[in-house]
N, C-alpha and C positions, 0 to 999 in steps of 0.2 A: 538400385535406384531408391527403393524404399528405405534402406539403411541411411542413405544420404539425407533424405527428408526427415527421418527420425532425429537426426542430429540438430535440426533447426528448432526443435521443440525444447522448451526449458521448464525447469521447476521455478515458479514465480510466486513470491509472497505478495499479497495484495495489502497495501497499507493506505490508511486514510483516517480522517476523523471518524470515530465510531458512530457519530450522528448519521453517517452514510452506510450503516451496516447492510441495509437491504440492497443498496447499489453495489456494495462490495460482493455480496453473494451472487448477484446477477452477473457481474463482470467475471468473477471466478468461474461461474458456470459457462459463460461464453468462451473464456480462454480454454477451459477443459474440452469443450466441444470441438475446438479447432486443433486439439492435440497437445496443448501444454498441460503441465501438471501444476495447476494454480491452487493456492491455499490461503487461508486467513487464520487468524488466531482461533483456537478452539473455544475461546471465551465469547465468541460472537453470538452464539445461539441464544443466550439469554437476553440479547438486545433486540432481536428481530421482533418487529411489530410494536415496540414500545414508543412512547412519546419522547421528545427530546429531553424533557425534565426527568422522566424515568431513566433514560439512558445515562444521564449525568450521574445520578445516584448509583446506578449499577456499575458504571465505569470506576467511580471512586472506590466502591466496595472491592471491585476486582483488583485495583492497583494496590490497595492497602492489605487485603486479606488473601488474595490469590496470586500475588507476585506477577501481575499481568505483564509488566515490562520484560522481565526475564523469561516469562513463558514464550513470548514471541521471539526473543533472542534465540532461545533453544530451537524453536520451529524453523528459524532462518538458516540454521546450519545445513550446509549442503545444497542450498538453493543457488540458482544461477543469477537471479534477478529479483528486483522488487518493482511493482507497479504502483505508483502513487496516484490515487484518485483524488485529484485536487479540484474539487467542485467549489462553487461559490458558497460562502458561509458567513453569516453575521455581517453582510454587506461588504465582504472582502472577496474580490474576484480571484479564483484559482487558489483558494485557501490551503495553506499547509500549516497545521498546528504544531505545537511544541513536541508532542509525542511522536507525530509522524516525522518531523524533522530529525528527532533522535534516531528513529528507525532507519531513516535515510543514511545517517551517520554510521549505524551498524552495518548496513549494506556496503557502504564505501569501504569500511575497514575489512569486511569479508571479501573484498574484490568482486562484488556482485554488480551487475549492470543495474542502473537506476533509470526507470522510465517514468515520465510524467504524462498523465493523460492529457493535460492542458498546459498552456504556457506557464512560466514561472509567475508567482505572485509578485506584486510590486512592493514587497517588504523591504524597507530601507535597512532594517536591523540585521537581516541575515541573507540578503540576496547574494552577496559576494560568496558566502559559504555554499549556497546552493549551486552557484555557477562553478565553484571550485571542484565540486564532485562530478561535474560534467554529465548531468542527466540528459537522456535522450527524450525530447518532447515529441509525442506521437500524435498530438492534435486530435484525440478521440478515435484514432484508427488502430484498433487492436491488432490488425494484420501487420502493422509496422514493427511489432515486437519480434526481433530476430537476434 
């Protein structure tokens, strides 16, 4: 019985705007507590507790000097899924930014499940592309990740 339950748990990358770093850490910890192996980029630690302005400067430094995009690509190898934390940002409901969208594409190419914490944003520019990768919308319910 325990072996069967173990198979329901997954290795899950947490992706979102790095403005939500603290929420990413919180959700990672919640998923790990229920038995998943959740992770985020190792570069997150320097963003915790910083203002949004400070986070923007750090993110740019990490992208240019620490190869942040490839760093997460490497971390995604062998994962079963990604969870997109698409919170509201800059007046956009259920925001998915360019970098997160790119990571969703990585997950799709790696045949990983893609979960959205909240419904899809109403972006006219790439809504079709998000629909095409068939994310599972969990409406804030982490127990729906299976």
